[in-house]
C-alpha positions as CSV (number, residue, x, y, z in Angstrom):
1,X,-1.4,10.6,10.5
2,X,-2.7,7.8,8.5
3,X,-0.6,4.7,9.1
4,X,-2.0,1.7,7.5
5,X,-1.7,-1.7,9.2
6,X,-2.3,-5.2,8.0
7,X,-4.8,-5.6,10.8
8,X,-6.2,-2.1,10.9
9,X,-9.4,-3.0,9.1
10,X,-10.1,-5.7,11.7
11,X,-10.5,-3.1,14.5
12,X,-14.0,-2.0,13.3
13,X,-16.3,-4.9,13.5
14,X,-20.0,-5.6,13.1
15,X,-20.6,-9.0,14.7
16,X,-23.9,-10.8,14.4
17,X,-25.4,-12.7,17.3
18,X,-25.6,-15.9,15.4
19,X,-22.4,-17.7,14.2
20,X,-21.6,-17.4,10.5
21,X,-21.4,-21.0,9.2
22,X,-19.9,-19.9,5.9
23,X,-17.2,-18.0,7.7
24,X,-16.5,-21.0,9.9
25,X,-16.0,-23.2,6.8
26,X,-13.8,-20.6,5.2
27,X,-11.6,-20.5,8.3
28,X,-11.3,-24.2,8.4
29,X,-10.3,-24.1,4.7
30,X,-7.7,-21.5,5.5
31,X,-6.3,-23.6,8.3
32,X,-6.2,-26.6,5.9
33,X,-4.2,-24.4,3.4
34,X,-1.7,-23.5,6.1
35,X,-1.3,-26.7,8.0
36,X,-2.0,-29.5,5.4
37,X,-0.9,-27.8,2.2
38,X,1.8,-25.8,3.7
39,X,0.9,-22.8,1.6
40,X,1.5,-20.0,4.1
41,X,0.9,-17.1,1.7
42,X,-2.2,-18.6,0.4
43,X,-3.5,-19.1,3.9
44,X,-2.6,-15.6,4.9
45,X,-4.7,-14.2,2.1
46,X,-7.7,-16.2,3.3
47,X,-7.1,-15.2,6.9
48,X,-6.9,-11.5,6.0
49,X,-10.1,-11.7,4.0
50,X,-11.9,-13.2,7.0
51,X,-10.4,-10.6,9.5
52,X,-11.2,-7.7,7.2
53,X,-15.0,-8.2,7.0
54,X,-16.1,-10.7,9.7
55,X,-19.7,-11.4,10.4
56,X,-18.6,-13.1,13.6
57,X,-16.1,-11.5,15.9
58,X,-14.8,-14.8,17.2
59,X,-14.0,-15.8,13.6
60,X,-12.2,-12.6,13.0
61,X,-10.1,-13.0,16.1
62,X,-9.2,-16.6,15.2
63,X,-8.3,-15.6,11.7
64,X,-6.1,-12.7,12.7
65,X,-4.3,-14.9,15.3
66,X,-3.5,-17.5,12.6
67,X,-2.4,-14.7,10.3
68,X,0.1,-13.6,13.0
69,X,1.4,-17.1,13.4
70,X,2.0,-17.3,9.6
71,X,4.0,-14.1,9.8
72,X,6.2,-15.6,12.5
73,X,6.8,-18.7,10.4
74,X,7.9,-16.5,7.6
75,X,10.3,-14.7,10.0
76,X,8.3,-11.4,9.6
77,X,8.5,-10.8,13.3
78,X,8.0,-7.0,13.4
79,X,4.7,-7.4,11.6
80,X,3.7,-10.4,13.7
81,X,4.4,-8.4,16.9
82,X,2.1,-5.6,15.7
83,X,-0.7,-8.0,14.9
84,X,-0.5,-9.7,18.3
85,X,-0.7,-6.3,20.0
86,X,-3.8,-5.4,18.0
87,X,-5.5,-8.7,18.9
88,X,-4.8,-8.1,22.6
89,X,-6.2,-4.6,22.3
90,X,-9.2,-4.9,20.0
91,X,-10.3,-8.5,20.7
92,X,-9.9,-8.4,24.5
93,X,-13.1,-10.3,25.0
94,X,-12.0,-13.2,22.8
95,X,-9.8,-16.2,23.8
96,X,-7.2,-15.2,21.2
97,X,-6.4,-12.1,23.2
98,X,-5.0,-14.2,26.0
99,X,-3.0,-16.2,23.5
100,X,-1.7,-13.0,21.9
101,X,-0.6,-11.6,25.3
102,X,1.2,-14.9,26.0
103,X,3.1,-14.6,22.7
104,X,4.0,-11.0,23.6
105,X,5.1,-11.9,27.1
106,X,7.6,-14.4,25.8
107,X,8.7,-12.3,22.9
108,X,12.4,-12.0,22.1
109,X,12.6,-9.3,19.5
110,X,15.6,-10.1,17.4
111,X,15.7,-6.9,15.3
112,X,17.9,-4.5,17.3
113,X,18.3,-1.7,14.8
114,X,17.6,-0.4,11.3
115,X,18.9,-2.3,8.3
116,X,19.4,-1.9,4.6
117,X,19.0,1.9,4.8
118,X,20.9,2.4,1.5
119,X,18.8,-0.2,-0.3
120,X,21.8,-2.3,-1.2
121,X,20.1,-5.6,-0.5
122,X,17.2,-6.9,-2.5
123,X,16.0,-7.7,-6.0
124,X,15.1,-4.8,-8.3
125,X,11.3,-4.5,-8.8
126,X,10.7,-6.2,-5.5
127,X,10.2,-5.0,-1.9
128,X,13.6,-4.1,-0.5
129,X,15.1,-6.5,2.1
130,X,14.5,-5.6,5.8
131,X,11.6,-3.3,4.9
132,X,7.9,-4.1,4.9
133,X,4.7,-2.6,3.7
134,X,1.1,-3.0,5.2
135,X,0.0,-5.4,2.5
136,X,-0.4,-9.1,1.9
137,X,2.8,-10.9,0.7
138,X,1.4,-11.4,-2.8
139,X,0.7,-7.6,-3.1
140,X,3.8,-6.2,-1.3
141,X,5.8,-5.6,-4.5
142,X,3.0,-3.4,-5.9
143,X,3.4,-1.0,-2.9
144,X,7.2,-0.6,-2.8
145,X,10.1,-1.6,-5.1
146,X,13.8,-1.5,-5.0
147,X,15.3,0.4,-7.9
148,X,18.7,0.5,-9.6
149,X,17.9,3.4,-11.9
150,X,16.2,6.7,-11.5
151,X,18.0,7.3,-8.3
152,X,19.7,10.5,-7.2
153,X,23.2,9.0,-7.5
154,X,24.5,5.7,-9.0
155,X,23.4,3.7,-6.0
156,X,20.2,2.0,-5.2
157,X,17.0,3.6,-4.1
158,X,13.3,2.7,-3.5
159,X,10.0,3.9,-4.8
160,X,6.8,3.9,-2.7
161,X,3.7,3.3,-4.7
162,X,-0.1,3.4,-4.3
163,X,-1.8,0.8,-6.6
164,X,-4.7,2.0,-8.7
165,X,-7.1,-0.3,-6.9
166,X,-5.9,0.6,-3.4
167,X,-8.8,1.2,-1.0
168,X,-6.8,3.9,0.9
169,X,-4.5,6.3,-1.0
170,X,-1.5,5.8,1.3
171,X,1.6,3.7,0.6
172,X,3.9,3.1,3.5
173,X,7.4,1.6,3.4
174,X,8.6,1.1,6.9
175,X,10.9,-0.6,9.5
176,X,10.4,-1.6,13.1
177,X,13.0,-2.6,15.7
178,X,13.8,-2.9,19.4
179,X,14.3,0.5,21.1
180,X,16.5,-0.7,24.0
181,X,19.8,0.7,22.6
182,X,18.2,4.1,22.0
183,X,16.3,4.8,25.2
184,X,16.8,8.3,26.5
185,X,18.9,9.3,23.5
186,X,18.4,12.0,20.8
187,X,18.2,10.6,17.3
188,X,18.0,11.9,13.8
189,X,16.2,10.2,10.9
190,X,17.0,11.6,7.5
191,X,16.4,10.7,3.9
192,X,16.4,12.2,0.4
193,X,12.9,12.2,-1.1
194,X,11.3,13.3,-4.4
195,X,7.7,13.1,-5.6
196,X,6.3,12.1,-8.9
197,X,2.9,13.7,-8.6
198,X,-0.1,12.8,-10.6
199,X,-2.6,15.0,-8.7
200,X,-2.4,18.3,-6.8
201,X,-2.8,16.8,-3.4
202,X,-0.1,14.2,-3.8
203,X,2.7,14.4,-1.2
204,X,5.5,12.5,0.5
205,X,6.0,12.4,4.2
206,X,8.6,10.6,6.3
207,X,7.6,9.6,9.9
208,X,9.1,8.4,13.1
209,X,7.2,6.9,16.0
210,X,8.0,5.3,19.4
211,X,6.0,2.7,21.2
212,X,6.3,2.7,25.0
213,X,5.6,0.1,27.7
214,X,1.9,-0.8,28.5
215,X,0.8,0.2,25.0
216,X,1.5,3.8,25.5
217,X,2.7,6.1,22.6
218,X,5.9,8.1,22.8
219,X,7.6,10.5,20.5
220,X,5.9,10.9,17.1
221,X,6.4,13.1,14.1
222,X,4.9,12.6,10.7
223,X,6.0,15.8,9.0
224,X,2.3,16.8,8.7
225,X,3.2,20.4,8.3
226,X,6.1,20.0,6.0
227,X,5.4,17.4,3.3
228,X,7.5,17.1,0.2
229,X,5.8,18.0,-3.0
230,X,8.8,18.7,-5.2
231,X,10.0,16.6,-8.1
232,X,13.6,17.5,-7.1
233,X,15.5,15.5,-4.6
234,X,14.9,17.0,-1.2
235,X,16.7,16.3,2.1
236,X,14.3,15.8,5.0
237,X,14.9,15.0,8.6
238,X,13.2,14.3,11.9
239,X,14.9,14.8,15.3
240,X,13.6,13.6,18.6
241,X,14.3,12.1,21.9
242,X,13.5,8.4,22.4
243,X,11.4,7.9,25.5
244,X,13.2,6.3,28.5
245,X,10.6,3.4,28.6
246,X,10.5,2.9,24.8
247,X,9.9,-0.6,23.6
248,X,10.0,-0.2,19.8
249,X,11.0,2.4,17.2
250,X,9.2,2.6,13.9
251,X,9.9,4.8,10.9
252,X,8.9,5.0,7.3
253,X,8.2,6.9,4.1
254,X,4.6,7.5,2.9
255,X,3.2,8.2,-0.5
256,X,-0.1,10.0,0.1
257,X,-2.4,10.4,-2.9
258,X,-1.8,8.9,-6.4
259,X,1.9,9.7,-6.8
260,X,5.1,7.9,-6.5
261,X,7.7,8.7,-3.8
262,X,11.4,8.0,-4.4
263,X,13.6,7.6,-1.4
264,X,17.4,7.3,-1.1
265,X,20.2,7.5,1.5
266,X,18.1,6.9,4.6
267,X,20.1,7.4,7.9
268,X,19.2,6.8,11.5
269,X,21.7,7.9,14.1
270,X,22.2,9.0,17.7
271,X,23.1,12.7,17.9
272,X,23.7,15.4,20.4
273,X,21.2,18.2,20.5
274,X,23.6,20.5,18.7
275,X,24.7,17.9,16.1
276,X,24.3,19.0,12.5
277,X,25.6,15.9,10.7
278,X,24.3,14.9,7.3
279,X,23.6,11.5,5.7
């Protein structure tokens, strides 16, 4: 599966032996933007640019850590948590890895379950409340939007987009929350999807994944063998058992290719193995 992360591009690096003076100056400018000017979103764009193509691994680690701190300040804790984990894993030889591990050790994850599954909260044309996309804040609304028209019923829905200038043809509207209440239980994720295709390979896929303790991966299903290609509303579901040591649950809807994926009536529930409930 292709799951795009805000920090994914920072995991493949080509550091030079000599420090990059220009990158150091850019990092200081980004910190000035964050601390002195108080422009968190502007600083985040600068940090992400440095982390995406660093000539100096130390600069990349520092920029990514500052990026995560900005996410925390904006109360985007699920995204911040993911970035800290990536720093700890992919920059283990840098001082920021210890700082990231410290943040993770003291983490109190406030998101205890899914939210806004019917897309009732938010502003039309903007990213739906409680959902996020792997993009900078200034670009988020170009990747997913809340809609009040074009939906299956008279209620709200969302559309997952892939901008024309996107470097990777995958849009991903997602949520992440604490798994404590669901450990050892069978769950069902369901949603209605439809695809506005613009190329033969376009498709929609829902996914559900579990993170376990010690950075292990648990249950995972991305519907790789059963994508949605229909322009008609289609009910899809994923059933699975949440691992007993699960730490976080993540799920989302992807638009793969150049199409637009519409999603409505998402549900996430605990079920028995024989349950046949519907959203």
